[in-house]
C-alpha positions in Angstrom: 250.6 84.2 78.4 253.7 83.0 77.0 254.6 79.2 77.3 258.1 77.9 77.2 258.5 74.0 77.3 261.5 73.2 79.5 261.8 69.6 78.7 261.2 67.8 75.5 263.0 65.5 73.2 264.2 64.9 69.5 265.1 61.7 67.8 263.4 58.4 67.5 261.2 57.4 70.3 261.6 54.1 72.2 259.2 52.5 69.8 261.2 53.6 66.9 259.0 56.4 65.6 261.0 59.2 63.9 260.5 62.9 64.4 262.3 66.1 63.4 262.7 69.8 64.4 260.0 71.1 62.0 257.4 68.6 63.6 258.6 69.7 67.2 258.2 73.5 66.6 255.0 73.1 64.6 253.2 70.9 67.1 254.1 72.7 70.1 253.4 76.0 68.4 249.8 74.9 67.9 249.5 75.1 71.8 251.1 78.5 72.1 254.6 77.2 73.0 257.1 79.6 71.5 260.3 78.3 72.9 261.4 74.6 73.8 264.4 73.1 75.5 265.4 69.6 74.0 267.8 66.8 74.4 268.2 63.6 72.4 268.4 60.2 74.1 267.6 57.9 71.3 271.0 56.4 70.5 274.0 54.9 72.2 276.8 57.7 71.6 276.8 61.2 72.9 278.1 62.9 69.8 275.4 62.0 67.3 272.7 62.8 69.7 274.2 66.2 70.6 274.8 66.9 66.8 271.0 66.3 66.3 270.2 68.8 68.9 272.6 71.3 67.5 271.2 71.0 64.1 267.8 71.9 65.6 269.3 74.8 67.5 270.7 76.1 64.2 267.5 75.5 62.3 265.4 77.4 64.9 267.6 79.8 66.8 265.6 81.6 69.6 263.1 78.9 69.7 265.1 75.7 70.3 267.3 75.6 73.4 269.6 72.5 73.3 270.7 70.4 76.3 273.8 68.2 76.0 273.7 64.5 76.6 276.7 63.7 78.8 277.8 60.2 80.0 280.1 60.8 82.9 281.9 57.5 82.5 282.7 58.0 78.8 286.4 58.7 78.1 285.5 61.7 76.0 283.0 63.2 78.5 285.1 66.4 79.2 285.7 67.0 75.5 282.0 66.7 74.9 281.3 69.2 77.6 283.4 71.7 76.1 282.1 71.0 72.5 278.5 71.2 73.5 278.5 74.0 76.2 281.4 75.9 74.7 281.4 75.6 71.0 277.7 74.8 70.5 276.3 77.1 73.3 273.9 74.6 74.6 271.9 75.6 77.6 272.0 72.8 79.9 273.0 69.1 80.5 270.7 66.2 80.8 271.8 63.2 82.9 270.0 59.8 82.6 271.9 57.2 84.3 269.4 54.6 83.2 270.3 55.2 79.5 274.0 55.2 80.2 274.1 52.2 82.5 275.7 53.6 85.8 274.7 54.0 89.3 274.9 57.6 90.5 276.2 56.6 93.9 279.0 54.5 92.4 280.3 56.7 89.6 283.7 58.4 90.7 283.9 60.5 87.5 280.5 62.1 88.1 281.7 64.7 90.5 284.6 66.1 88.3 282.2 66.1 85.4 279.6 68.1 87.2 282.4 70.5 88.4 283.4 71.0 84.7 279.8 71.7 83.6 279.6 74.2 86.5 282.3 76.4 84.7 279.7 77.2 82.0 276.9 78.4 84.3 274.2 76.1 82.9 271.7 74.0 84.8 271.7 70.3 85.2 268.6 68.1 84.5 268.2 64.8 86.2 265.8 62.0 85.2 264.8 60.4 88.5 262.6 57.5 89.3 262.2 55.3 86.1 264.8 52.7 87.0 266.9 51.4 90.0 269.7 53.5 88.5 267.7 56.7 88.6 267.2 57.2 92.4 267.4 60.9 93.0 268.7 61.4 96.4 272.6 61.1 95.6 271.9 64.2 93.3 270.7 66.1 96.2 274.1 65.7 97.9 275.8 66.8 94.7 273.6 69.9 94.7 274.3 70.7 98.4 278.1 70.8 97.7 277.5 73.1 94.8 275.2 75.9 95.9 276.1 78.0 93.0 274.9 75.5 90.5 271.3 74.9 89.5 269.7 71.5 89.3 266.2 70.2 88.0 264.4 66.9 88.8 262.4 66.2 85.5 258.9 64.7 85.9 259.1 65.7 89.7 260.9 62.3 89.9 257.7 60.4 88.9 255.2 58.6 91.1 257.9 56.6 92.9 259.8 59.5 94.3 257.7 62.6 93.9 256.6 63.2 97.4 259.9 62.3 98.9 262.1 64.3 96.5 260.0 67.4 97.0 260.5 67.2 100.8 264.2 66.4 100.3 264.9 69.6 98.3 262.5 71.7 100.4 265.3 73.9 101.8 267.6 73.6 98.8 267.2 76.8 96.8 269.4 75.6 93.8 267.0 72.8 93.0 263.8 73.0 90.8 261.3 70.4 89.6 259.7 70.0 86.1 256.1 68.8 85.6 255.9 66.8 82.4 254.7 63.1 82.4 253.6 63.5 86.2 249.8 63.0 86.4 249.6 62.7 90.2 247.8 65.8 91.2 248.7 65.2 94.7 252.4 65.4 93.9 252.0 68.5 91.7 250.0 70.3 94.5 252.6 69.2 97.0 255.4 70.8 94.8 253.3 74.0 94.8 252.8 73.9 98.6 256.4 73.0 99.5 258.5 74.6 96.8 256.2 77.3 95.6 255.6 78.4 92.0 259.0 79.9 91.8 260.7 76.5 91.7 258.4 74.7 89.2 259.0 74.5 85.5 256.5 73.6 82.8 257.5 70.8 80.4 255.5 68.6 77.9 258.1 65.6 77.4 257.3 65.9 73.6 256.7 63.6 71.7 255.9 61.1 74.5 252.9 62.9 76.3 249.8 64.8 75.1 250.7 68.5 75.1 247.2 69.7 75.8 247.0 67.6 79.0 250.5 68.8 80.2 249.1 72.3 79.8 245.7 71.8 81.2 246.8 70.0 84.4 248.7 73.2 85.5 245.3 75.0 85.7 244.1 72.7 88.4 246.8 73.6 91.0 245.1 76.7 92.3 247.7 79.1 90.9 246.9 82.7 90.1 247.9 84.5 86.8 251.3 85.7 88.1 252.2 82.2 89.6 251.2 80.6 86.3 253.5 83.0 84.4 256.4 81.8 86.8 255.7 78.2 85.9 254.9 78.6 82.2 257.9 80.7 81.3 259.6 83.1 83.9 261.4 80.3 85.7 262.6 79.0 82.4 263.9 82.5 81.5 265.8 82.5 84.8 267.5 79.1 84.3 268.3 79.5 80.6 271.4 81.5 79.7 271.1 84.2 77.0 272.7 82.2 74.3 270.3 82.8 71.5 271.7 86.1 70.3 275.2 84.6 70.2 274.1 81.6 68.3 272.4 83.9 65.7 275.5 85.8 65.4 277.8 82.8 65.0 275.3 81.4 62.2 275.4 84.7 60.4 279.2 84.7 60.2 279.2 81.2 58.6 277.0 82.4 55.7 
């Protein structure tokens, strides 16, 4: 069975440990993961982090899918959206209000930024639950107003909001959850029961979490083979746009 990691990282960890694209692809590949979506949240500015992700995309086209780091309150947010989603062909956007230091419910520029991202047809990932700035429920209101856009709560919003966020998006078909770093079996089973395997995405949160455990826990949720296929790779295929061929073509033209 194919495995696509929908949510991992590149760049120095919070403890300062360095990593690179070679290490990422090799270590995940040892567990049968043949494609991975990454963002970088290890610095203070959007551009250097997005450049790091783009370098990995160019190094491993067809294997690494890049997500843009966008700070909605930054004066160059719109320029960075067009640079990353337009020029670089990144395949999603990651919002982490904790890192960028804003409250989602009190950020007037966020709505227009989301709308601009929507023009590119990519999904939006939200880190919810790790900080008072990362409460998930305002994002649900944004998703309700944009039924044609697709949203993902990473980590199923953690222990703090797992059960409640699942219930809150029960009838919101444009919202998915991603499994990495959430070890509460009750929350994961609740996601299967309420959302179904069609709205659950496998991720590892590399390099922060043990990849083998992130894989193994999914085999304890009572899913059959076809349902596991949805979680491990088919749902990712649905949310990722087909950028890889275009990126390979662009790289070939530069050589």
